[in-house]
C-alpha positions as a printed NumPy array, in Angstrom:
array([[ -62.846, -111.569, -209.056],
       [ -64.436, -108.96 , -206.754],
       [ -62.473, -107.208, -203.852],
       [ -63.439, -104.31 , -201.443],
       [ -61.008, -101.932, -199.93 ],
       [ -61.962,  -99.386, -197.327],
       [ -61.254,  -95.595, -197.651],
       [ -62.696,  -92.415, -196.79 ],
       [ -63.766,  -88.939, -198.368],
       [ -64.099,  -85.607, -196.78 ],
       [ -67.391,  -83.653, -197.057],
       [ -67.143,  -80.218, -195.361],
       [ -64.915,  -80.936, -192.221],
       [ -66.096,  -84.458, -191.639],
       [ -65.321,  -87.622, -193.392],
       [ -67.78 ,  -90.539, -194.62 ],
       [ -66.661,  -94.255, -195.339],
       [ -65.881,  -95.063, -199.11 ],
       [ -65.954,  -98.734, -200.106],
       [ -63.826,  -99.075, -203.118],
       [ -64.981, -102.079, -205.055],
       [ -62.64 , -103.522, -207.685],
       [ -63.952, -106.172, -210.267],
       [ -61.693, -107.755, -212.63 ],
       [ -63.333, -109.775, -215.211],
       [ -62.722, -111.285, -218.745],
       [ -63.197, -109.066, -221.675],
       [ -61.617, -106.382, -223.75 ],
       [ -58.926, -104.509, -221.706],
       [ -60.579, -101.529, -219.904],
       [ -59.886,  -99.541, -216.633],
       [ -63.135,  -97.659, -215.675],
       [ -63.736,  -95.833, -212.447],
       [ -67.431,  -94.921, -211.62 ],
       [ -69.056,  -93.499, -208.352],
       [ -69.05 ,  -89.767, -209.441],
       [ -65.254,  -89.392, -209.69 ],
       [ -63.858,  -86.046, -210.291],
       [ -60.924,  -84.789, -212.047],
       [ -58.091,  -85.897, -209.832],
       [ -59.721,  -89.354, -209.23 ],
       [ -60.058,  -90.044, -212.943],
       [ -56.506,  -89.134, -213.387],
       [ -55.625,  -91.514, -210.815],
       [ -56.223,  -94.47 , -213.297],
       [ -52.829,  -93.51 , -214.985],
       [ -50.957,  -93.056, -211.649],
       [ -52.266,  -96.306, -210.271],
       [ -51.302,  -98.358, -213.631],
       [ -47.749,  -96.954, -213.58 ],
       [ -47.188,  -97.422, -209.817],
       [ -48.404, -101.125, -209.872],
       [ -46.182, -101.865, -212.719],
       [ -43.172, -100.162, -211.148],
       [ -43.711, -101.905, -207.934],
       [ -43.101, -105.199, -209.43 ],
       [ -46.833, -106.01 , -209.877],
       [ -48.831, -106.75 , -212.88 ],
       [ -51.941, -104.98 , -214.48 ],
       [ -53.618, -107.688, -216.437],
       [ -55.129, -107.07 , -219.908],
       [ -58.825, -107.576, -218.568],
       [ -61.937, -105.518, -217.942],
       [ -61.336, -103.747, -214.66 ],
       [ -63.999, -101.827, -212.906],
       [ -63.625,  -99.61 , -209.809],
       [ -66.623,  -98.48 , -207.895],
       [ -66.597,  -95.765, -205.278],
       [ -69.515,  -96.377, -203.105],
       [ -71.657,  -94.458, -202.241],
       [ -72.013,  -93.732, -205.881],
       [ -74.296,  -90.613, -205.591],
       [ -71.819,  -88.457, -203.829],
       [ -69.052,  -86.674, -205.915],
       [ -65.449,  -87.898, -205.012],
       [ -62.541,  -85.595, -205.547],
       [ -58.846,  -85.563, -204.798],
       [ -55.974,  -88.163, -205.052],
       [ -56.349,  -89.838, -201.819],
       [ -58.041,  -92.871, -203.58 ],
       [ -54.863,  -93.82 , -205.587],
       [ -53.806,  -96.223, -202.806],
       [ -57.126,  -98.089, -202.167],
       [ -57.738,  -98.309, -205.924],
       [ -54.236,  -99.837, -206.505],
       [ -54.563, -102.296, -203.497],
       [ -58.37 , -103.232, -204.742],
       [ -56.813, -103.911, -208.201],
       [ -54.203, -106.115, -206.847],
       [ -56.536, -107.961, -204.412],
       [ -59.183, -108.484, -207.392],
       [ -56.433, -110.056, -209.419],
       [ -55.17 , -112.334, -206.753],
       [ -51.843, -110.609, -206.237],
       [ -52.607, -109.989, -202.572],
       [ -53.039, -113.479, -201.085],
       [ -54.414, -112.681, -197.434],
       [ -57.18 , -110.178, -197.179],
       [ -57.896, -110.279, -193.333],
       [ -56.379, -106.794, -192.757],
       [ -58.217, -105.045, -195.413],
       [ -61.496, -105.517, -193.516],
       [ -60.183, -103.746, -190.576],
       [ -58.04 , -100.96 , -191.89 ],
       [ -58.76 ,  -97.786, -194.016],
       [ -56.316,  -96.762, -196.698],
       [ -55.645,  -93.237, -197.825],
       [ -52.87 ,  -91.824, -199.937],
       [ -51.685,  -90.477, -203.328],
       [ -49.339,  -92.687, -205.481],
       [ -46.462,  -91.47 , -207.426],
       [ -45.48 ,  -93.292, -210.683],
       [ -42.806,  -94.948, -208.78 ],
       [ -45.049,  -96.527, -206.315],
       [ -44.069,  -94.058, -203.56 ],
       [ -46.877,  -92.555, -201.172],
       [ -47.439,  -88.78 , -201.173],
       [ -49.367,  -86.74 , -198.615],
       [ -52.876,  -85.943, -199.173],
       [ -55.484,  -83.315, -197.513],
       [ -58.054,  -84.326, -194.845],
       [ -56.426,  -87.19 , -193.202],
       [ -57.512,  -86.193, -189.841],
       [ -61.191,  -86.164, -190.471],
       [ -60.838,  -89.568, -192.083],
       [ -58.958,  -90.944, -188.922],
       [ -61.798,  -89.664, -186.823],
       [ -64.382,  -91.452, -188.979],
       [ -62.379,  -94.699, -188.919],
       [ -62.202,  -94.731, -185.14 ],
       [ -66.036,  -93.945, -184.978],
       [ -66.801,  -96.674, -187.357],
       [ -64.949,  -99.137, -185.172],
       [ -61.858,  -99.801, -187.511],
       [ -58.762, -101.027, -186.117],
       [ -56.15 ,  -98.925, -188.018],
       [ -55.446,  -96.562, -190.838],
       [ -52.485,  -96.615, -193.438],
       [ -51.461,  -93.164, -194.418],
       [ -48.358,  -91.745, -196.285],
       [ -45.41 ,  -90.969, -193.93 ],
       [ -46.128,  -87.128, -194.142],
       [ -49.675,  -87.601, -192.694],
       [ -48.855,  -89.916, -189.712],
       [ -48.321,  -87.329, -187.067],
       [ -51.774,  -85.679, -188.292],
       [ -53.65 ,  -89.026, -187.945],
       [ -51.942,  -90.005, -184.805],
       [ -53.514,  -87.16 , -182.798],
       [ -56.817,  -89.482, -182.858],
       [ -56.656,  -91.795, -179.81 ],
       [ -57.953,  -95.355, -180.282],
       [ -56.85 ,  -96.01 , -183.732],
       [ -53.525,  -97.639, -184.816],
       [ -52.07 ,  -95.121, -187.436],
       [ -49.34 ,  -96.701, -189.771],
       [ -47.278,  -94.726, -192.115],
       [ -46.105,  -96.566, -195.347],
       [ -43.772,  -95.303, -197.792],
       [ -44.538,  -97.433, -200.882],
       [ -47.315,  -99.513, -202.268],
       [ -45.144, -102.562, -201.939],
       [ -44.896, -101.974, -198.346],
       [ -48.6  , -101.73 , -198.02 ],
       [ -49.023, -105.028, -199.715],
       [ -46.545, -106.832, -197.344],
       [ -48.24 , -105.354, -194.229],
       [ -51.633, -106.388, -195.656],
       [ -50.303, -109.875, -196.245],
       [ -48.697, -110.124, -192.766],
       [ -45.124, -110.398, -194.092],
       [ -44.083, -106.879, -192.568],
       [ -45.208, -105.083, -189.682],
       [ -45.476, -101.321, -189.45 ],
       [ -45.309,  -99.849, -185.922],
       [ -48.126,  -97.712, -185.033],
       [ -47.406,  -93.938, -184.552],
       [ -47.712,  -92.28 , -181.129],
       [ -48.062,  -88.572, -180.651],
       [ -47.797,  -86.842, -177.26 ],
       [ -50.724,  -84.332, -177.307],
       [ -49.854,  -82.838, -174.01 ],
       [ -46.521,  -81.848, -175.374],
       [ -48.317,  -80.361, -178.359],
       [ -50.373,  -78.205, -176.019],
       [ -47.336,  -77.179, -174.032],
       [ -45.322,  -75.821, -177.012],
       [ -48.39 ,  -74.086, -178.677],
       [ -48.967,  -72.183, -175.186],
       [ -45.53 ,  -70.492, -175.978],
       [ -45.573,  -67.236, -177.784],
       [ -42.975,  -65.112, -179.208],
       [ -44.767,  -61.806, -178.204],
       [ -46.438,  -60.473, -175.096],
       [ -48.391,  -57.586, -173.92 ],
       [ -45.698,  -56.387, -171.807],
       [ -44.076,  -55.199, -175.22 ],
       [ -46.877,  -52.499, -175.606],
       [ -45.914,  -49.025, -174.165],
       [ -48.956,  -47.04 , -172.961],
       [ -52.47 ,  -47.66 , -174.273],
       [ -53.877,  -48.78 , -171.099],
       [ -57.406,  -48.082, -171.948],
       [ -56.975,  -50.199, -175.347],
       [ -55.413,  -52.998, -173.472],
       [ -58.31 ,  -52.885, -171.091],
       [ -60.808,  -52.97 , -174.   ],
       [ -58.998,  -56.072, -175.555],
       [ -59.133,  -57.712, -172.229],
       [ -62.809,  -57.192, -172.07 ],
       [ -63.104,  -58.487, -175.65 ],
       [ -61.148,  -61.587, -175.08 ],
       [ -63.123,  -62.376, -171.884],
       [ -66.436,  -62.304, -173.684],
       [ -65.294,  -63.376, -177.224],
       [ -66.502,  -59.894, -178.532],
       [ -65.556,  -58.49 , -181.912],
       [ -63.668,  -55.087, -181.665],
       [ -62.771,  -52.312, -183.811],
       [ -59.807,  -50.   , -183.282],
       [ -59.691,  -46.653, -184.815],
       [ -56.437,  -44.639, -184.694],
       [ -53.858,  -42.93 , -186.875],
       [ -51.015,  -44.77 , -188.511],
       [ -48.331,  -46.008, -185.896],
       [ -50.451,  -45.965, -182.864],
       [ -49.856,  -49.868, -182.274],
       [ -53.365,  -51.25 , -183.701],
       [ -51.647,  -54.075, -185.591],
       [ -49.149,  -54.7  , -182.682],
       [ -51.973,  -54.926, -180.168],
       [ -53.924,  -57.364, -182.345],
       [ -51.146,  -59.69 , -182.642],
       [ -51.037,  -60.192, -179.082],
       [ -54.603,  -61.025, -178.361],
       [ -53.917,  -64.722, -178.735],
       [ -51.481,  -64.556, -175.799],
       [ -54.368,  -63.56 , -173.524],
       [ -57.085,  -65.971, -174.903],
       [ -57.787,  -69.193, -172.939],
       [ -56.092,  -72.259, -174.284],
       [ -57.94 ,  -74.372, -176.765],
       [ -59.678,  -77.447, -175.27 ],
       [ -58.965,  -80.803, -176.954],
       [ -62.402,  -80.687, -178.842],
       [ -61.733,  -77.102, -180.083],
       [ -58.135,  -78.025, -181.201],
       [ -59.598,  -81.16 , -183.149],
       [ -62.196,  -79.173, -184.856],
       [ -59.705,  -76.409, -185.785],
       [ -57.154,  -78.793, -187.022],
       [ -59.757,  -80.522, -189.214],
       [ -60.511,  -77.304, -190.915],
       [ -56.68 ,  -76.836, -191.538],
       [ -56.287,  -80.43 , -192.573],
       [ -58.974,  -79.943, -195.459],
       [ -57.525,  -76.814, -196.569],
       [ -53.948,  -78.461, -196.808],
       [ -52.332,  -76.224, -194.262],
       [ -50.907,  -78.67 , -191.783],
       [ -47.766,  -80.234, -193.318],
       [ -45.635,  -82.956, -191.829],
       [ -44.282,  -80.774, -189.07 ],
       [ -47.505,  -79.723, -187.581],
       [ -50.028,  -82.517, -186.471],
       [ -52.391,  -80.515, -184.213],
       [ -53.441,  -76.785, -184.131],
       [ -53.103,  -76.486, -180.385],
       [ -52.916,  -72.589, -180.285],
       [ -55.783,  -70.31 , -181.253],
       [ -55.608,  -69.486, -184.926],
       [ -54.608,  -65.921, -186.025],
       [ -55.532,  -64.92 , -189.632],
       [ -54.712,  -61.633, -191.139],
       [ -56.028,  -61.415, -194.783],
       [ -54.907,  -58.592, -197.122],
       [ -57.431,  -56.129, -197.851],
       [ -57.355,  -57.266, -201.541],
       [ -58.909,  -60.536, -200.773],
       [ -61.982,  -61.701, -202.658],
       [ -65.323,  -62.676, -201.198],
       [ -64.66 ,  -66.332, -201.948],
       [ -61.149,  -66.166, -200.29 ],
       [ -62.763,  -64.717, -197.103],
       [ -65.859,  -66.905, -196.947],
       [ -64.724,  -69.839, -198.978],
       [ -65.665,  -71.39 , -202.316],
       [ -64.511,  -72.711, -205.523],
       [ -65.848,  -75.545, -207.655],
       [ -64.866,  -77.882, -204.976],
       [ -65.827,  -75.611, -202.006],
       [ -62.873,  -75.329, -199.627],
       [ -62.987,  -73.091, -196.351],
       [ -62.024,  -69.418, -196.404],
       [ -60.424,  -67.08 , -193.83 ],
       [ -63.417,  -67.149, -191.753],
       [ -63.266,  -70.696, -191.178],
       [ -59.413,  -71.012, -191.039],
       [ -59.658,  -68.59 , -187.931],
       [ -62.345,  -70.756, -186.254],
       [ -61.923,  -70.667, -182.504],
       [ -59.276,  -67.84 , -182.999],
       [ -58.883,  -64.395, -184.31 ],
       [ -59.495,  -62.902, -187.768],
       [ -57.726,  -59.679, -187.917],
       [ -58.751,  -57.199, -190.741],
       [ -56.471,  -54.312, -190.972],
       [ -57.514,  -51.297, -192.873],
       [ -61.016,  -52.343, -192.664],
       [ -62.361,  -49.617, -195.126],
       [ -59.927,  -50.729, -197.844],
       [ -61.611,  -54.054, -198.179],
       [ -64.104,  -54.064, -201.023],
       [ -67.867,  -53.529, -200.016],
       [ -69.002,  -56.845, -201.273],
       [ -66.442,  -58.645, -199.137],
       [ -67.392,  -56.712, -196.041],
       [ -71.072,  -57.406, -196.413],
       [ -70.6  ,  -61.1  , -196.926],
       [ -68.856,  -61.107, -193.517],
       [ -72.166,  -60.276, -191.781],
       [ -73.798,  -63.718, -191.941],
       [ -70.759,  -65.697, -190.402],
       [ -70.556,  -63.044, -187.735],
       [ -74.138,  -63.674, -186.728],
       [ -74.377,  -67.441, -187.352],
       [ -71.018,  -68.736, -186.6  ],
       [ -70.984,  -70.958, -189.724],
       [ -70.83 ,  -70.584, -193.422],
       [ -72.792,  -72.472, -195.973],
       [ -71.412,  -72.809, -199.461],
       [ -73.814,  -74.027, -202.11 ],
       [ -72.808,  -75.442, -205.404],
       [ -74.786,  -77.481, -208.093],
       [ -73.583,  -80.688, -206.921],
       [ -72.997,  -80.207, -203.206],
       [ -73.745,  -77.833, -200.275],
       [ -71.134,  -77.641, -197.487],
       [ -71.176,  -75.923, -194.098],
       [ -67.954,  -74.866, -192.423],
       [ -67.774,  -73.658, -188.853],
       [ -66.674,  -69.941, -188.363],
       [ -66.957,  -69.06 , -184.709],
       [ -64.191,  -66.51 , -184.534],
       [ -63.424,  -63.189, -182.862],
       [ -63.22 ,  -60.359, -185.366],
       [ -60.491,  -57.733, -184.612],
       [ -60.594,  -54.813, -187.139],
       [ -58.416,  -51.654, -187.378],
       [ -58.988,  -48.532, -189.343],
       [ -57.846,  -45.021, -189.817],
       [ -60.297,  -42.265, -188.822],
       [ -59.924,  -40.679, -192.299],
       [ -58.001,  -41.238, -195.555],
       [ -54.823,  -39.565, -194.508],
       [ -55.079,  -41.278, -190.944],
       [ -54.701,  -38.028, -188.768],
       [ -58.304,  -36.633, -188.335],
       [ -58.644,  -35.485, -184.735],
       [ -55.025,  -36.561, -183.876],
       [ -53.653,  -34.19 , -181.31 ],
       [ -49.887,  -33.508, -181.694],
       [ -49.597,  -35.376, -184.977],
       [ -49.593,  -34.141, -188.606],
       [ -52.519,  -31.993, -189.568],
       [ -55.485,  -33.772, -191.313],
       [ -55.656,  -32.93 , -194.887],
       [ -59.134,  -34.514, -195.476],
       [ -62.469,  -32.435, -196.055],
       [ -65.327,  -33.382, -193.955],
       [ -66.984,  -34.887, -196.857],
       [ -63.997,  -37.092, -197.457],
       [ -63.912,  -38.147, -193.811],
       [ -67.735,  -38.993, -193.994],
       [ -67.344,  -40.916, -197.158],
       [ -64.377,  -42.994, -195.653],
       [ -66.189,  -43.841, -192.581],
       [ -69.318,  -44.741, -194.641],
       [ -67.34 ,  -47.579, -196.467],
       [ -68.093,  -49.606, -193.262],
       [ -71.757,  -50.076, -193.269],
       [ -73.908,  -49.674, -190.262],
       [ -75.133,  -53.128, -190.005],
       [ -71.596,  -54.445, -190.072],
       [ -70.493,  -51.833, -187.255],
       [ -73.544,  -53.131, -185.275],
       [ -72.101,  -56.593, -185.289],
       [ -68.805,  -55.156, -183.847],
       [ -69.263,  -55.18 , -180.116],
       [ -66.395,  -52.714, -179.144],
       [ -65.383,  -49.539, -180.858],
       [ -62.162,  -48.299, -179.367],
       [ -60.132,  -45.051, -180.155],
       [ -56.369,  -45.753, -180.296],
       [ -54.392,  -42.609, -180.079],
       [ -50.832,  -42.007, -180.791],
       [ -48.316,  -43.008, -178.206],
       [ -46.796,  -40.097, -176.347],
       [ -42.964,  -39.698, -176.139],
       [ -42.96 ,  -40.299, -172.049],
       [ -44.708,  -43.459, -172.733],
       [ -42.417,  -44.827, -175.447],
       [ -39.276,  -43.736, -173.372],
       [ -40.567,  -45.439, -170.147],
       [ -38.265,  -48.438, -169.528],
       [ -40.898,  -50.166, -167.196],
       [ -42.562,  -53.029, -169.019],
       [ -46.35 ,  -53.217, -169.39 ],
       [ -48.452,  -55.797, -167.69 ],
       [ -47.564,  -59.101, -169.325],
       [ -50.093,  -61.319, -171.004],
       [ -50.011,  -64.225, -168.447],
       [ -51.862,  -62.318, -165.646],
       [ -54.355,  -60.967, -168.177],
       [ -54.858,  -64.473, -169.602],
       [ -55.771,  -65.756, -166.017],
       [ -58.411,  -62.98 , -165.536],
       [ -59.905,  -63.858, -168.851],
       [ -59.847,  -67.52 , -168.163],
       [ -61.785,  -67.008, -164.915],
       [ -64.362,  -64.736, -166.657],
       [ -64.724,  -67.534, -169.358],
       [ -65.145,  -70.166, -166.656],
       [ -68.113,  -68.291, -165.101],
       [ -69.758,  -68.05 , -168.586],
       [ -69.132,  -71.713, -169.07 ],
       [ -70.852,  -72.517, -165.739],
       [ -73.619,  -70.016, -166.58 ],
       [ -74.431,  -71.438, -170.071],
       [ -74.02 ,  -75.203, -168.861],
       [ -76.524,  -77.304, -170.913],
       [ -76.354,  -74.674, -173.878],
       [ -73.817,  -75.919, -176.062],
       [ -74.685,  -73.17 , -178.785],
       [ -73.498,  -70.455, -176.356],
       [ -69.566,  -70.532, -175.809],
       [ -69.199,  -66.9  , -174.456],
       [ -71.31 ,  -63.894, -173.666],
       [ -70.807,  -62.657, -177.287],
       [ -72.713,  -65.701, -178.385],
       [ -75.927,  -64.91 , -176.482],
       [ -79.043,  -64.201, -178.616],
       [ -81.467,  -61.349, -177.737],
       [ -83.922,  -63.795, -175.839],
       [ -81.01 ,  -64.828, -173.553],
       [ -80.254,  -61.38 , -172.107],
       [ -83.743,  -61.671, -170.289],
       [ -82.107,  -64.57 , -168.324],
       [ -78.42 ,  -63.703, -168.162],
       [ -78.236,  -59.94 , -168.852],
       [ -80.231,  -58.351, -165.92 ],
       [ -79.219,  -54.864, -164.79 ],
       [ -79.582,  -52.978, -161.514],
       [ -81.953,  -50.018, -161.415],
       [ -79.264,  -47.385, -161.586],
       [ -77.551,  -49.158, -164.499],
       [ -81.006,  -49.393, -166.348],
       [ -81.581,  -45.717, -166.018],
       [ -78.093,  -45.042, -167.363],
       [ -78.551,  -47.223, -170.267],
       [ -81.939,  -45.784, -171.197],
       [ -80.467,  -42.282, -171.265],
       [ -77.447,  -43.431, -173.444],
       [ -79.95 ,  -45.19 , -175.838],
       [ -82.12 ,  -42.19 , -176.203],
       [ -79.195,  -39.571, -176.697],
       [ -76.996,  -41.627, -179.085],
       [ -79.922,  -43.277, -180.905],
       [ -78.687,  -46.752, -180.627],
       [ -80.112,  -49.598, -182.713],
       [ -81.574,  -52.536, -181.05 ],
       [ -78.657,  -54.66 , -181.941],
       [ -76.205,  -52.058, -180.536],
       [ -78.396,  -51.952, -177.26 ],
       [ -77.858,  -55.623, -176.983],
       [ -74.228,  -55.384, -177.708],
       [ -73.977,  -52.956, -174.649],
       [ -75.562,  -55.296, -172.371],
       [ -73.447,  -58.248, -173.433],
       [ -70.368,  -55.961, -172.888],
       [ -71.493,  -55.106, -169.353],
       [ -72.093,  -58.711, -168.652],
       [ -68.531,  -59.518, -169.404],
       [ -67.143,  -56.565, -167.625],
       [ -69.16 ,  -57.774, -164.607],
       [ -67.677,  -61.24 , -165.055],
       [ -64.296,  -59.844, -165.008],
       [ -65.029,  -58.21 , -161.694],
       [ -66.556,  -61.633, -160.456],
       [ -69.966,  -59.813, -159.931],
       [ -73.09 ,  -61.686, -160.293],
       [ -75.252,  -58.717, -161.168],
       [ -74.566,  -55.943, -163.673],
       [ -73.989,  -52.848, -161.983],
       [ -74.108,  -49.17 , -163.044],
       [ -70.225,  -48.872, -163.432],
       [ -70.27 ,  -52.031, -165.731],
       [ -72.892,  -50.209, -167.884],
       [ -70.957,  -47.126, -168.014],
       [ -67.746,  -48.671, -169.101],
       [ -69.525,  -50.715, -171.53 ],
       [ -71.047,  -47.518, -173.044],
       [ -67.555,  -46.022, -173.382],
       [ -66.488,  -48.923, -175.728],
       [ -69.144,  -47.788, -178.393],
       [ -67.062,  -44.774, -179.526],
       [ -68.429,  -44.529, -183.085],
       [ -71.96 ,  -44.548, -181.689],
       [ -71.333,  -41.764, -179.185],
       [ -69.72 ,  -39.738, -182.028],
       [ -72.58 ,  -40.102, -184.282],
       [ -74.881,  -39.284, -181.365],
       [ -73.077,  -36.015, -180.54 ],
       [ -73.176,  -35.055, -184.18 ],
       [ -76.827,  -35.743, -184.099],
       [ -77.364,  -33.464, -181.156],
       [ -75.358,  -30.719, -182.549]])
């Protein structure tokens, strides 16, 4: 007897429909799974047999063939355990009514006792099920909240294989889960840190506001203890809230990576990822035999903070250039090629020299030779620096600023200004879905959206000549000036906006001064 069960598999951050075909025929006892099953799927045979028998069902001594269609795409993970077991029971006539099989997608890992365990990638499968017109999806209890984020789909959590069978036969009803998405967004908008905690550093806070308003990458250079990490951790508090589409896309990535858990159903706050400098290039970009998203994708729509930037290995820093430029990462393997989104805001921090006190007034004396300083700075390549829009010096905080009891400006008013600037950019780039903020403009877009007044053009020409900026750095200055104008509510880029933008290229100015000397 032949039976078909609907399931889903994840490819990248999206899912596709998988039809699990179960054929039970006479012959020598055999249990075969075909359709390019990988390790965990093949091992599922033993889990399915034990779960079926321990759930008071029977595995007949017949020739059992399971086909996972489409058969030309590799299948991995343990999520096929439940549909394979249900297909086996339906093919042997142990499930008497099959109407609900045609309208529900089944996903879940089976324990040997027949219990259902959570799996990765349930959210993309739920989205696919809704798009394919399915009525509902049956998932393990730990995945219910994640799948219930998808509207227009009945999400049912079943604890055991026996409960799934009773539901499919109509002998037991499982109430569809409901999630309050507005409540999730409200909770996620509350942060345990605030810019009001930062003492001094007003010019750095202004630079971070500019960076947040235009989604610009930023590099902070300063001695140890100047507050670089503290400032970076507070950047999410001034970014605009995630839209629903952004939240779903971000949650898909975290679901595929297995980072959601039962208590977290939706990534409704902008991600903040801070990998250690010992990370590998595969850990940063993504990889593995079954490619998984790396840190650049996990920080999609959020912040990727790289502290002690020169301490990262050179090959790790160089592979970062492509996702910074293209906003996506493609991982190619012999069997499959996957693309993960990686539109993030890079926030990097570094010391000015190996000891950290080069040029720091009132601090410990720098013990590094000029050659050591030069070698240390050269660990970050010029092409990577060109892709970082703002270079900001972060000096040590003075005592009078530390002892000042007055709080700094809180995050909320800064966030409102950033949101107004982002709204201007959203209106400006209407009809251009590939541009989400000023930082995402290509060079050709600057002719239409980056026009500068006569005075600002003359100032920029002088700066380019004296500092010897590259063409990419020239475009970065215009993008920053456009963002500064947006924060001021100005339609045209004025001289003052260009002047401030040039100040945010401190490493270029330092190199230009050395060249002139």
